[in-house]
C-alpha positions in Angstrom: -37.7 1.0 -18.6 -40.4 2.3 -16.3 -42.1 0.0 -13.8 -45.4 0.2 -15.7 -43.6 -1.5 -18.6 -41.4 -3.8 -16.5 -44.1 -6.4 -15.8 -45.8 -8.2 -18.6 -49.2 -9.7 -17.8 -50.4 -12.8 -19.7 -54.0 -14.0 -19.2 -54.5 -17.7 -19.7 -57.7 -19.7 -19.6 -59.6 -20.6 -16.4 -58.7 -17.4 -14.5 -55.0 -18.0 -14.5 -52.6 -15.0 -14.9 -48.9 -15.0 -15.3 -46.8 -11.9 -14.5 -43.4 -12.0 -16.3 -40.2 -10.2 -15.4 -37.1 -10.1 -17.7 -35.4 -13.4 -18.4 -38.6 -15.4 -17.9 -39.3 -15.0 -14.2 -43.0 -15.7 -13.6 -45.4 -14.9 -10.8 -48.7 -16.8 -11.2 -52.1 -15.7 -10.0 -55.0 -18.2 -9.8 -58.4 -16.7 -9.2 -61.2 -18.4 -7.3 -64.6 -17.0 -6.3 -63.5 -16.0 -2.8 -59.7 -15.7 -2.9 -56.7 -15.6 -5.2 -53.6 -17.6 -4.9 -50.2 -15.9 -5.7 -47.4 -18.3 -6.5 -43.9 -16.8 -6.1 -43.1 -13.1 -6.0 -40.3 -12.8 -8.4 -37.0 -10.8 -8.0 -38.6 -8.0 -6.1 -37.1 -5.3 -8.2 -40.5 -3.8 -8.9 -43.8 -3.9 -6.9 -45.6 -7.0 -8.2 -48.4 -6.4 -5.7 -49.5 -3.4 -7.6 -49.8 -5.5 -10.8 -51.8 -8.2 -8.9 -54.2 -5.6 -7.5 -54.9 -4.4 -11.0 -55.9 -8.0 -11.9 -58.1 -8.7 -8.9 -59.4 -7.2 -5.7 -59.9 -10.7 -4.0 -58.0 -11.4 -0.8 -54.6 -12.8 -1.6 -52.9 -16.0 -0.4 -49.2 -15.6 -1.2 -47.0 -18.7 -1.4 -43.4 -19.5 -2.3 -42.5 -22.6 -4.2 -39.1 -22.5 -2.6 -36.5 -20.0 -1.2 -34.3 -19.0 -4.2 -33.9 -15.3 -4.7 -35.8 -15.1 -8.0 -38.9 -16.6 -6.3 -39.0 -14.8 -3.0 -37.6 -11.3 -3.8 -41.0 -9.6 -3.8 -42.2 -11.1 -0.5 -41.7 -7.8 1.3 -44.6 -6.4 -0.7 -47.0 -8.6 1.3 -47.9 -8.8 5.0 -47.5 -12.5 5.1 -46.2 -15.3 2.9 -46.6 -19.1 3.1 -43.5 -21.4 2.6 -42.5 -24.9 3.6 -40.5 -24.3 6.8 -37.8 -26.7 5.6 -36.8 -23.9 3.2 -36.2 -21.3 5.9 -32.5 -22.0 6.5 -31.9 -21.8 2.8 -34.0 -18.6 2.6 -31.9 -16.7 5.1 -28.7 -18.1 3.6 -29.7 -16.9 0.1 -30.6 -13.4 1.5 -26.8 -12.9 2.0 -26.3 -13.2 -1.8 -28.7 -10.4 -2.8 -25.8 -8.0 -3.3 -24.0 -10.6 -5.4 -27.1 -11.0 -7.5 -27.4 -7.2 -8.1 -23.8 -7.0 -9.1 -24.2 -9.9 -11.6 -27.1 -8.2 -13.2 -25.2 -4.9 -13.3 -22.5 -6.8 -15.2 -25.2 -8.3 -17.5 -26.5 -4.8 -18.3 -23.0 -3.5 -19.0 -21.9 -6.5 -21.2 -25.1 -7.4 -23.0 -27.5 -4.5 -22.5 -30.0 -6.6 -20.6 -31.7 -4.6 -17.9 -33.2 -6.7 -15.1 -35.0 -3.9 -13.2 -37.2 -0.9 -13.8 -35.7 2.6 -13.7 -37.3 3.3 -10.4 -35.4 0.4 -8.7 -34.1 1.4 -5.3 -31.0 -0.8 -4.8 -30.3 0.1 -1.2 -33.9 -0.4 -0.1 -34.0 -3.8 -1.9 -30.8 -5.0 -0.2 -32.3 -4.3 3.3 -35.8 -5.6 2.8 -37.0 -9.1 3.9 -40.2 -11.1 4.3 -42.4 -9.6 7.0 -44.0 -12.8 8.2 -43.7 -16.5 7.1 -46.5 -19.0 7.6 -46.1 -22.8 7.1 -47.1 -24.9 4.1 -47.6 -28.6 4.6 -47.5 -31.5 2.2 -51.1 -32.4 1.0 -52.5 -29.3 2.5 -55.6 -28.0 0.6 -56.0 -24.3 -0.2 -59.7 -23.5 -0.9 -60.2 -20.5 -3.2 -64.0 -20.8 -3.2 -64.8 -22.7 -6.4 -61.4 -24.3 -6.8 -59.2 -26.3 -4.5 -55.4 -26.3 -4.7 -53.5 -29.3 -3.3 -49.9 -28.9 -2.1 -47.4 -31.6 -3.1 -43.9 -31.5 -1.8 -41.3 -32.4 -4.5 -37.8 -32.3 -3.1 -34.9 -32.2 -5.5 -34.2 -28.6 -6.6 -34.4 -27.8 -2.9 -35.2 -29.9 0.1 -38.6 -28.3 0.8 -39.8 -27.4 -2.7 -43.6 -27.2 -2.9 -45.8 -27.6 -6.0 -49.5 -26.7 -6.3 -52.1 -28.9 -8.1 -55.2 -27.1 -9.3 -57.9 -29.7 -9.3 -60.1 -27.6 -11.5 -57.7 -27.7 -14.5 -55.3 -30.5 -13.7 -52.4 -28.0 -13.9 -49.5 -28.5 -11.5 -47.8 -25.2 -10.8 -44.4 -26.8 -10.4 -41.9 -23.9 -9.7 -38.4 -25.3 -10.5 -39.3 -28.8 -9.4 -40.6 -30.0 -12.8 -39.4 -28.1 -15.9 -37.4 -28.5 -19.0 -34.3 -27.2 -17.1 -33.5 -28.9 -13.8 -30.9 -27.6 -11.3 -30.3 -30.6 -9.1 -26.8 -29.9 -7.7 -27.5 -27.7 -4.7 -26.1 -29.0 -1.4 -29.5 -28.7 0.3 -31.2 -30.8 -2.5 -31.4 -34.6 -2.7 -29.9 -37.4 -4.8 -31.0 -37.7 -8.5 -32.2 -41.2 -7.7 -34.5 -40.0 -5.0 -35.7 -37.2 -7.2 -36.7 -39.7 -9.9 -38.8 -41.5 -7.3 -40.5 -38.2 -6.5 -41.3 -37.7 -10.2 -42.7 -41.3 -10.2 -44.9 -40.4 -7.2 -46.4 -37.5 -9.2 -47.9 -39.9 -11.7 -50.6 -41.0 -9.2 -52.1 -37.5 -9.3 -54.7 -36.3 -11.9 -52.1 -34.0 -13.5 -52.8 -32.8 -17.1 -49.8 -30.5 -17.5 -47.2 -28.4 -15.8 -46.7 -24.6 -15.5 -43.1 -24.1 -14.3 -41.7 -20.8 -13.0 -39.6 -20.1 -16.0 -41.6 -21.4 -19.0 -44.6 -19.7 -20.3 -46.4 -22.6 -22.0 -48.1 -25.6 -20.3 -45.8 -28.6 -20.5 -47.2 -32.0 -21.2 -47.5 -34.9 -18.7 -44.9 -36.9 -20.6 -42.3 -34.5 -19.3 -42.1 -36.7 -16.2 -40.9 -39.7 -18.3 -38.5 -37.5 -20.3 -36.9 -36.1 -17.2 -36.5 -39.5 -15.7 -34.9 -40.8 -18.9 -32.6 -37.9 -19.1 -31.3 -38.3 -15.6 -30.8 -42.0 -16.0 -28.8 -41.6 -19.3 -26.7 -38.7 -18.1 -23.0 -39.2 -18.9 -20.4 -37.1 -17.0 -18.0 -37.6 -19.9 -20.5 -35.9 -22.3 -21.5 -33.2 -19.8 -20.0 -29.7 -19.7 -18.9 -27.9 -16.6 -21.3 -25.1 -15.6 -20.1 -22.2 -13.3 -22.8 -20.2 -11.6 -22.4 -16.5 -12.7 -23.2 -15.2 -9.2 -21.5 -17.4 -6.7 -19.1 -19.5 -8.7 -20.7 -22.8 -7.8 -19.8 -25.6 -10.3 -22.0 -28.3 -11.7 -22.2 -30.7 -14.6 -24.8 -29.9 -17.3 -26.2 -32.6 -19.6 -28.4 -31.8 -22.5 -31.0 -33.9 -24.3 -33.1 -33.1 -27.4 -36.8 -34.0 -27.4 -38.9 -33.6 -30.5 -41.8 -32.1 -28.7 -40.2 -30.4 -25.7 -37.0 -29.1 -27.3 -33.9 -29.0 -25.2 -33.9 -30.6 -21.8 -31.1 -29.5 -19.4 -30.0 -31.4 -16.2 -27.5 -29.7 -13.9 -26.1 -32.2 -11.4 -23.2 -32.5 -9.0 -19.7 -32.1 -10.4 -18.6 -34.9 -8.1 -20.0 -37.4 -10.6 -17.2 -36.6 -12.9 -14.5 -38.9 -11.5 
């Protein structure tokens, strides 16, 4: 597919845009009167900046929720990107897996016909690009876009320095991979599930009305916090399957719960719990 067809732009209410790449990878753009906030930059296989500049000509504040490859790959398209500096060691470690990621997607194309990049994708250039300049994000920092303020809330769990972004205009928490219907909580640089549950409890004090995660298009309801806590507490290693990461071979346990409103809830957690 051509790059002009690679990105799908979805306009939501309240000047929120979502830019989708194959396999539900979302970059989110939040418009204020004076500036626009760009949350995550996708895989970087195409130039997401071009798409954003067709949406708005406002000055851009670009932020990463965390350092995984499907959230930071397009950083190189921007002069500077904000991130929690706790994520930097993980960022540079993950950069070493870019070639493995490309190879896994080449295999996906061969076996299932799923193409993860536009025809113009320059593999060699992609493998050698990196973020030009990082600037720090801090817990409870406020980003002022003009007529709307975004509050930063650190939610460790998926990664140690994962940041979420609360739009006080709408009550939406742009939650990256920290709060979603699928939680990957087995990484070595994450935290225990018990501490993660406490972090979810801490979110309940904020005026959150819903969640927009990095891999789900619709706004998820506030009760998702309770459902995630319940799922983690009731997890059973004996009823969990073994998950093997297709790129790096890391193993985890995966536990599934059905919810009438939310559908399937997945928790991936350390395989060491299966004794």
